[in-house]
Every structure is written in structure tokens, then in C-alpha cells.
C-alpha positions in Angstrom: -11.8 4.7 30.8 -12.4 7.2 33.6 -9.9 10.0 33.9 -11.2 12.3 36.7 -9.0 15.2 37.6 -6.5 14.4 34.8 -5.8 16.6 31.8 -6.9 15.5 28.4 -4.3 13.8 26.2 -5.0 16.6 23.8 -4.2 19.3 26.3 -0.5 19.1 25.4 -1.4 19.6 21.8 -3.3 22.8 22.7 -0.4 24.0 24.7 2.0 23.5 21.9 -0.4 25.0 19.3 -0.7 28.1 21.4 3.1 28.3 21.9 3.5 28.0 18.1 1.2 31.0 17.7 3.6 32.9 19.9 1.3 33.4 22.9 2.9 33.9 26.3 3.9 30.6 28.0 1.9 31.3 31.1 -1.3 32.0 29.1 -0.7 28.8 27.0 -0.4 26.7 30.2 -3.5 28.3 31.8 -5.7 27.7 28.7 -4.4 24.2 28.0 -4.1 22.7 31.5 -6.8 24.6 33.4 -9.6 25.0 30.9 -9.1 22.8 27.9 -8.9 19.6 30.0 -11.3 17.3 28.2 -10.8 15.7 24.8 -14.0 17.6 23.7 -12.8 21.1 24.7 -9.2 20.5 23.6 -10.2 19.2 20.2 -12.6 22.1 19.7 -9.8 24.6 20.6 -7.3 22.8 18.3 -9.8 23.1 15.4 -10.1 26.8 16.1 -6.3 27.3 16.3 -5.7 25.4 13.1 -8.3 27.4 11.2 -7.3 30.9 12.3 -4.0 32.2 11.0 -3.2 35.1 13.4 -5.6 35.2 16.4 -5.3 37.8 19.1 -5.3 36.8 22.8 -8.8 38.2 23.0 -10.0 36.0 20.1 -8.5 32.9 21.7 -10.0 33.7 25.1 -13.4 34.4 23.6 -13.3 31.1 21.8 -12.2 29.3 25.0 -15.2 30.8 26.8 -17.6 29.8 24.0 -16.3 26.2 24.1 -16.7 26.1 27.8 -20.3 27.5 27.6 -21.1 24.9 24.9 -19.8 22.1 27.1 -21.8 23.3 30.1 -24.9 23.6 28.0 -24.5 20.0 26.8 -23.9 18.8 30.4 -27.1 20.5 31.6 -29.0 19.1 28.6 -27.8 15.6 29.4 -28.6 16.1 33.1 -32.2 17.3 32.2 -32.7 14.3 29.8 -31.7 11.9 32.5 -34.0 13.4 35.0 -36.9 13.4 32.5 -36.3 9.7 31.7 -36.5 9.0 35.5 -39.8 10.9 35.8 -41.2 9.1 32.8 -40.2 5.8 34.2 -41.8 6.7 37.5 -45.1 7.7 35.8 -45.1 4.5 33.7 -44.0 2.0 36.3 -44.7 3.7 39.7 -42.3 3.3 42.6 -40.3 0.1 42.3 -39.0 -1.4 45.5 -35.5 -2.8 45.1 
């Protein structure tokens, strides 16, 4: 199911978990609905929030940035693997007219 430009179903959970930790509402909204917008990022953030008893704003923002960096690294790795597969196919099969 494709959900481009829609928040993750878990974003609301992130928002509520941040509010429960007594963070400012504006920060909670920003993190949950602007940055933790995929199931992957939201689930990672929820795991962090449930493990840490009393995180500071800085700790949460640092974790958010680490999650986003991991996601970007994974995206680039997948992109590279797809390109490498295409190159390998080209070397093995040559140019295939369609």
C-alpha cells in the first residue's frame, strides 16, 4: 500500500509519547509529524522513548537525527544495490531491446 506524503500510522503514537514525557506541544508535533513520518522512523523513536525514563530535549533530538541518518544510509545502500544489479545484468546480458 503506497502512502506518499502521508504521515505514518505510528506518528500519532510518537506525538502522544512525547507529550506524555512532558515535552512542549510544538516540539512534539514537529518531531512526530514532520520527521518521524514513516513506520520505520516512528517505530524506532517509540522504542527509544519507551526505553529512556527521563530524556532531555537534546537527547530526543539527537536520537531523531540518528534515526534519520540511519534511514538515509539504508536508502542510499538500497539505491546502490539496485544500480549494481542493473550494471551486472548489463554485463551479463548486454543491451536488451524492448
